[in-house]
C-alpha positions as CSV (number, residue, x, y, z in Angstrom):
1,X,0.0,0.0,0.0
2,X,2.9,2.3,0.8
3,X,4.3,1.5,-2.7
4,X,1.1,2.5,-4.4
5,X,1.0,5.8,-2.5
6,X,4.6,6.5,-3.6
7,X,3.7,5.7,-7.1
8,X,0.7,8.1,-6.9
9,X,2.8,10.9,-5.5
10,X,5.4,10.4,-8.1
11,X,2.8,10.5,-10.8
12,X,1.5,13.8,-9.4
13,X,5.0,15.2,-9.4
14,X,5.5,14.2,-13.0
15,X,2.1,15.7,-14.0
16,X,3.0,18.9,-12.2
17,X,6.4,19.1,-13.9
18,X,4.6,18.4,-17.2
19,X,2.2,21.3,-16.6
20,X,5.1,23.7,-15.8
21,X,6.7,22.7,-19.1
22,X,3.5,23.2,-20.9
23,X,3.0,26.6,-19.3
24,X,6.5,27.6,-20.4
25,X,5.8,26.4,-23.9
26,X,2.6,28.4,-24.0
27,X,4.5,31.5,-22.9
28,X,7.0,31.0,-25.7
29,X,4.2,30.5,-28.2
30,X,2.5,33.6,-27.1
31,X,5.7,35.6,-27.4
32,X,6.2,34.3,-31.0
33,X,2.6,35.2,-31.8
34,X,2.9,38.7,-30.4
35,X,6.3,39.4,-32.0
36,X,8.9,41.9,-31.0
37,X,8.7,45.7,-31.4
38,X,11.5,48.2,-31.9
39,X,11.6,51.8,-30.9
40,X,11.7,54.1,-33.9
41,X,11.7,57.5,-32.2
42,X,11.3,58.9,-28.8
43,X,11.2,62.3,-26.9
44,X,8.4,63.4,-29.3
45,X,5.6,65.8,-28.9
46,X,2.0,64.6,-29.5
47,X,2.0,66.3,-32.9
48,X,5.3,64.9,-34.0
49,X,4.3,61.3,-33.0
50,X,1.0,61.6,-34.8
51,X,2.7,62.9,-38.0
52,X,5.0,59.8,-37.9
53,X,2.2,57.4,-37.3
54,X,0.1,58.9,-40.2
55,X,3.1,58.9,-42.6
56,X,3.9,55.2,-41.8
57,X,0.2,54.3,-42.2
58,X,0.2,55.8,-45.7
59,X,3.2,53.5,-46.4
60,X,1.3,50.4,-45.1
61,X,3.5,50.2,-42.0
62,X,1.8,49.7,-38.6
63,X,3.2,52.0,-35.9
64,X,2.1,52.6,-32.3
65,X,2.3,55.8,-30.3
66,X,3.0,55.3,-26.7
67,X,3.6,57.6,-23.7
68,X,7.2,57.9,-22.6
69,X,9.3,59.7,-20.1
70,X,9.6,62.5,-19.3
71,X,5.8,62.9,-18.9
72,X,4.2,64.6,-21.8
73,X,6.5,63.0,-24.4
74,X,5.8,60.1,-26.6
75,X,7.6,57.4,-28.5
76,X,6.8,55.5,-31.7
77,X,7.3,51.7,-32.1
78,X,7.1,49.4,-35.1
79,X,7.8,45.7,-35.7
80,X,11.4,44.8,-35.9
81,X,11.0,43.7,-39.5
82,X,9.6,47.1,-40.5
83,X,12.4,49.3,-39.1
84,X,14.3,49.7,-42.3
85,X,11.2,50.7,-44.3
86,X,10.0,53.0,-41.6
87,X,13.3,54.8,-41.4
88,X,13.2,55.3,-45.2
89,X,9.8,56.8,-44.9
90,X,10.9,59.2,-42.2
91,X,13.9,60.3,-44.2
92,X,11.8,61.0,-47.3
93,X,9.2,62.9,-45.3
94,X,11.7,64.8,-43.2
95,X,10.2,63.5,-39.9
96,X,10.1,64.2,-37.1
97,X,9.9,67.9,-37.8
98,X,11.9,70.2,-35.5
99,X,9.6,72.7,-33.7
100,X,9.7,76.2,-35.3
101,X,10.3,79.1,-32.9
102,X,7.8,81.9,-32.9
103,X,6.9,85.1,-31.1
104,X,6.2,83.2,-27.9
105,X,9.8,81.8,-27.9
106,X,11.1,85.3,-28.7
107,X,9.5,86.7,-25.5
108,X,10.8,83.8,-23.4
109,X,14.4,83.9,-24.7
110,X,15.3,87.6,-24.7
111,X,18.1,88.9,-22.5
112,X,18.0,91.9,-20.2
113,X,20.2,94.1,-22.5
114,X,20.4,93.3,-26.2
115,X,21.7,95.2,-29.1
116,X,19.1,96.6,-31.5
117,X,20.5,94.6,-34.4
118,X,20.3,91.3,-32.5
119,X,16.8,92.0,-31.3
120,X,15.6,92.9,-34.8
121,X,17.1,89.7,-36.2
122,X,15.4,87.6,-33.5
123,X,12.1,89.4,-34.3
124,X,12.5,88.6,-38.0
125,X,13.2,84.9,-37.2
126,X,10.2,84.7,-34.9
127,X,7.9,86.3,-37.4
128,X,9.1,84.0,-40.1
129,X,8.4,81.1,-37.7
130,X,4.9,82.2,-37.2
131,X,4.3,82.5,-40.9
132,X,5.8,79.0,-41.4
133,X,3.3,77.5,-39.0
134,X,0.4,79.2,-40.7
135,X,1.5,78.0,-44.2
136,X,2.2,74.5,-43.0
137,X,-1.4,74.4,-41.6
138,X,-2.8,74.8,-45.2
139,X,-4.0,71.6,-46.8
140,X,-1.5,70.2,-49.2
141,X,1.5,72.0,-47.8
142,X,4.0,69.5,-46.6
143,X,6.7,71.9,-45.6
144,X,7.2,75.7,-45.7
145,X,10.1,78.1,-45.3
146,X,9.8,81.8,-45.0
147,X,12.8,84.2,-45.3
148,X,12.4,87.8,-44.3
149,X,14.7,90.7,-45.0
150,X,13.3,93.6,-43.0
151,X,14.1,97.2,-43.9
152,X,16.5,98.9,-41.4
153,X,15.1,101.2,-38.8
154,X,14.4,104.9,-39.6
155,X,17.5,106.1,-37.8
156,X,19.7,105.7,-41.0
157,X,21.4,108.8,-42.5
158,X,19.2,110.9,-44.8
159,X,21.4,110.5,-47.8
160,X,21.8,106.7,-47.4
161,X,19.4,104.6,-49.6
162,X,17.0,102.5,-47.5
163,X,16.4,99.0,-49.0
164,X,12.8,98.0,-48.8
165,X,11.6,94.9,-46.9
166,X,11.5,91.7,-48.9
167,X,10.3,88.2,-48.3
168,X,10.6,84.8,-50.0
169,X,8.4,81.8,-49.4
170,X,9.3,78.2,-50.4
171,X,6.4,75.7,-50.3
172,X,6.9,71.9,-50.7
173,X,3.6,70.6,-51.7
174,X,2.1,67.1,-51.9
175,X,-0.3,67.5,-54.8
176,X,-1.5,71.1,-55.1
177,X,-2.0,73.3,-52.0
178,X,-5.4,74.8,-51.5
179,X,-4.0,78.4,-51.8
180,X,-2.7,80.5,-54.8
181,X,0.3,82.7,-55.0
182,X,-1.6,85.9,-54.5
183,X,-3.2,84.7,-51.3
184,X,0.3,83.7,-50.0
185,X,1.6,87.1,-50.8
186,X,-1.3,88.8,-49.0
187,X,-0.8,86.5,-46.0
188,X,2.9,87.4,-45.7
189,X,2.5,91.1,-46.5
190,X,-0.2,91.4,-43.9
191,X,1.9,90.0,-41.2
192,X,5.1,92.0,-41.9
193,X,5.0,95.8,-41.3
194,X,5.7,98.0,-44.4
195,X,6.0,94.9,-46.7
196,X,4.2,95.3,-50.1
197,X,2.7,92.2,-51.5
198,X,4.8,92.7,-54.7
199,X,8.0,92.2,-52.7
200,X,7.0,88.7,-51.7
201,X,8.4,85.9,-53.9
202,X,6.7,82.5,-53.9
203,X,8.4,79.3,-55.0
204,X,6.5,76.0,-55.2
205,X,8.2,72.6,-55.1
206,X,6.0,69.6,-55.7
207,X,6.8,66.4,-53.8
208,X,6.3,63.2,-55.7
209,X,4.4,60.5,-53.8
210,X,7.0,57.8,-53.4
211,X,5.5,54.4,-53.7
212,X,6.1,52.3,-50.6
213,X,8.7,49.6,-51.1
214,X,7.3,46.3,-52.1
215,X,7.9,43.9,-49.2
216,X,7.4,40.3,-50.1
217,X,7.7,39.2,-46.5
218,X,6.0,40.2,-43.2
219,X,7.3,39.6,-39.7
220,X,5.4,37.1,-37.5
221,X,7.3,37.1,-34.3
222,X,11.0,36.6,-35.0
223,X,10.1,34.9,-38.3
224,X,9.4,36.3,-41.8
225,X,6.7,34.8,-43.9
226,X,5.0,35.8,-47.1
227,X,2.8,38.8,-46.7
228,X,-0.2,36.9,-47.9
229,X,0.4,34.2,-45.3
230,X,1.0,36.5,-42.4
231,X,-2.6,36.9,-41.2
232,X,-3.4,33.1,-41.5
233,X,-0.2,32.3,-39.6
234,X,-1.1,34.7,-36.8
235,X,-4.6,33.1,-36.6
236,X,-3.1,29.6,-36.5
237,X,-0.7,30.6,-33.7
238,X,-3.6,32.2,-31.8
239,X,-5.8,29.1,-32.2
240,X,-3.0,26.8,-31.1
241,X,-2.4,29.0,-28.1
242,X,-6.1,28.8,-27.2
243,X,-6.3,25.0,-27.7
244,X,-3.2,24.4,-25.6
245,X,-4.6,26.7,-22.8
246,X,-7.9,24.8,-22.8
247,X,-6.0,21.4,-22.7
248,X,-3.9,22.6,-19.8
249,X,-7.0,23.7,-17.9
250,X,-8.7,20.3,-18.5
251,X,-5.6,18.4,-17.3
252,X,-5.6,20.5,-14.1
253,X,-9.3,19.8,-13.5
254,X,-8.9,16.1,-14.0
255,X,-5.9,15.9,-11.6
256,X,-7.8,17.8,-9.0
257,X,-10.8,15.6,-9.3
258,X,-8.6,12.5,-8.9
259,X,-6.8,13.9,-5.9
260,X,-10.1,14.4,-4.1
261,X,-11.3,10.9,-4.7
262,X,-10.5,8.4,-1.8
263,X,-8.2,5.7,-2.6
264,X,-9.9,2.3,-3.1
265,X,-9.5,-0.2,-0.3
266,X,-6.9,-2.9,-0.7
267,X,-7.4,-6.5,0.4
268,X,-4.3,-8.2,1.6
269,X,-4.2,-11.9,1.1
């Protein structure tokens, strides 16, 4: 009778060891099904992260925006197999965009005592930044640059010629922006004092829509499979994980039921 009890306890230990191995295998299977992600960019503002996610989505690359540290910043992750294609898209689109300084930054960054020339140059740069933000908010404008050459102050000598203010605008468009040259000149001339609309030059540069690189394979965990087979493979892995989980639960239930049943009486000869 003692021998039978030893055999029963040994069987339970073997079953328990088998369950632990099964749980480990299930964890590995889940890791393969979920795959691995790589960090593409970090220390981003919400606007920068959204622009990256949208650009990658247009290139058929799935990206995720996640909160990061310090609080208020974000990071963007993609599957490891998509890193090269994602970096190519960011380089072609010039992302993430550096924040453009405007009048608010001008007020925050000024010193106590500043030369009039330096203050005027900072004012021109801040004003150009505000105009850049306004132009990039127009539908179809991918990137804008504004250059201002402001007329010198009125303290110049009487016999010295005073060059007028001038401005030049460079627009990089995807398609055709929903604004014409005359409206751009009016926008810039209205923001810069003593700048006639005729002194504003506008240059448009179209951006060709680069076709996303054809990728014959898609990542499924650490493996690469044909893109057409990626979704069925993920479904098969998920179904296998679910079936193994149900089987493990059933084995645990059977073992618990057997453990609660009293041992049958033995008759010694």
